[in-house]
C-alpha positions as CSV (number, residue, x, y, z in Angstrom):
1,M,9.9,30.8,-6.7
2,I,11.6,29.9,-10.0
3,P,10.1,29.9,-13.7
4,A,9.3,26.9,-15.4
5,G,12.9,26.6,-17.5
6,Q,14.7,26.2,-14.2
7,V,12.1,23.5,-13.1
8,Q,12.9,21.5,-16.3
9,N,16.4,21.5,-15.2
10,L,15.7,20.4,-11.5
11,T,13.0,17.5,-12.6
12,G,14.2,16.4,-15.9
13,L,10.8,17.3,-17.6
14,T,10.8,18.7,-21.1
15,A,8.6,22.1,-21.4
16,N,5.9,19.9,-23.1
17,Q,5.9,17.4,-20.1
18,L,5.9,20.2,-17.5
19,R,2.9,22.4,-19.5
20,E,0.9,18.9,-19.8
21,W,1.3,18.0,-16.1
22,S,1.0,21.6,-14.6
23,H,-1.9,22.8,-17.1
24,R,-3.5,20.8,-19.3
25,R,-3.6,17.7,-17.1
26,G,-3.6,19.8,-13.8
27,L,-1.8,17.1,-11.9
28,I,0.7,19.5,-10.5
29,P,0.1,23.1,-11.2
30,P,2.3,26.2,-10.7
31,D,2.2,28.4,-7.4
32,I,1.8,31.2,-9.4
33,E,0.3,30.9,-13.0
34,A,1.8,32.6,-16.1
35,G,0.9,36.3,-16.5
36,G,1.2,36.1,-20.3
37,P,4.2,36.5,-22.7
38,G,7.4,37.3,-20.7
39,R,5.9,36.5,-17.4
40,P,6.3,32.4,-16.9
41,A,4.5,30.4,-14.4
42,L,6.7,30.2,-11.1
43,Y,7.3,27.1,-9.0
44,G,8.1,27.0,-5.1
45,W,10.6,24.5,-3.8
46,Q,7.8,22.2,-2.5
47,T,5.9,22.0,-6.0
48,V,9.6,21.4,-7.5
49,L,9.8,18.6,-5.0
50,L,6.4,17.0,-5.6
51,L,7.5,17.1,-9.2
52,R,10.5,15.3,-8.8
53,I,8.5,12.6,-6.6
54,A,5.8,12.5,-9.5
55,V,8.9,11.8,-12.2
56,V,10.0,9.1,-9.8
57,L,6.5,7.5,-9.7
58,R,6.3,7.5,-13.5
59,E,9.7,6.6,-14.6
60,H,10.9,4.2,-12.0
61,F,7.6,2.7,-10.7
62,K,5.6,2.9,-14.3
63,I,2.8,4.6,-12.3
64,E,0.1,6.2,-14.3
65,L,0.1,9.8,-12.3
66,Q,-3.6,10.9,-13.9
67,A,-5.0,8.0,-11.9
68,H,-3.5,9.5,-8.9
69,K,-4.1,13.0,-9.3
70,D,-6.2,13.0,-6.1
71,L,-3.0,11.7,-4.3
72,L,-0.6,14.4,-6.0
73,H,-3.0,17.2,-4.9
74,A,-3.1,15.8,-1.3
75,L,0.9,15.5,-1.3
76,H,1.0,19.0,-2.3
77,D,-1.2,20.0,0.8
78,L,1.0,17.7,3.1
79,F,4.2,19.7,1.7
80,S,2.7,23.1,2.2
81,G,4.0,25.1,5.3
82,V,6.4,22.4,6.1
83,P,9.8,23.6,6.5
84,F,12.4,22.5,4.4
85,P,15.3,21.5,7.2
86,T,12.1,19.4,8.9
87,L,12.0,17.0,5.5
88,R,15.8,16.2,6.1
89,G,16.1,12.7,7.3
90,C,12.3,12.1,6.2
91,V,10.8,9.1,3.8
92,L,7.3,10.0,2.2
93,A,5.1,6.7,2.7
94,L,2.4,6.1,0.0
95,R,0.1,4.4,1.8
96,A,-1.7,2.1,-0.9
97,M,-1.4,5.1,-3.2
98,K,-4.5,6.6,-1.4
99,H,-2.5,8.9,1.1
100,G,0.9,10.3,1.9
101,E,2.6,10.4,5.2
102,L,6.3,12.1,6.4
103,L,8.1,9.7,8.7
104,S,11.3,9.8,9.9
105,E,13.9,7.3,8.3
106,G,14.7,5.8,11.7
107,L,11.0,5.2,12.4
108,V,10.4,3.2,9.2
109,R,8.5,0.0,10.0
110,V,7.8,-2.7,7.9
111,G,4.8,-4.9,8.2
112,G,2.1,-4.5,10.7
113,G,-1.4,-3.5,10.1
114,D,-0.6,-1.1,7.4
115,P,-1.2,-1.6,3.6
116,D,0.9,-1.8,1.0
117,T,3.3,1.1,1.3
118,L,5.9,2.9,-1.4
119,L,8.6,4.6,0.4
120,L,10.4,7.1,-1.2
121,R,13.5,9.1,0.5
122,L,13.5,12.8,0.1
123,D,17.0,13.7,1.1
124,P,18.4,13.2,-2.7
125,H,15.5,15.2,-3.9
126,L,16.3,17.9,-1.2
127,D,19.9,18.2,-2.0
128,V,18.9,19.0,-5.7
129,I,16.5,21.5,-4.5
130,E,18.7,23.1,-1.9
131,A,21.5,23.8,-4.4
132,K,19.1,25.9,-6.7
133,F,17.0,27.5,-4.0
134,A,20.0,28.2,-1.2
135,P,20.9,31.9,-0.8
136,Q,23.4,32.9,-2.9
137,D,25.4,34.5,0.0
138,Q,27.1,31.3,1.7
139,S,28.1,33.4,4.7
140,G,25.5,31.4,7.0
141,Q,23.9,34.5,8.1
142,L,20.1,34.5,7.5
143,P,18.8,37.7,6.3
144,L,17.5,39.9,9.3
145,F,13.7,41.0,9.3
146,R,12.2,43.7,10.9
147,A,10.3,42.9,14.3
148,V,6.7,43.3,14.4
149,R,5.3,44.3,17.6
150,I,2.3,42.0,19.0
151,R,-0.3,43.3,21.2
């Protein structure tokens, strides 16, 4: 989890824009709400990814985000629980701006009976996020966790 100030650096949003999207309009809420002065809202990597996608939708495609609030919430659910490495080489397919689907870049087909689809590559966003969320120890060894006995 990272605080709002670092989220701004990763997304290009200003403090006011992030507050507007996260709190006032409720488009993409933080994972942990602010706990008062000195305790900023915290964001996980999935939420930062969604914020970066929302910036692309608004800036590059001129899409009004408020009209697609339900889609943004559905995308948050779509990313929830998906391991970071699983998203490598994936494309987010926004089907008629009604729902999203994760596809492997190699399996993307154009045409057929599918409604109009907007395809967004995830790797460029994952590269930026990985640089911030990666462990500071680059030895390649993941931390070991105590094994829990299962009955």
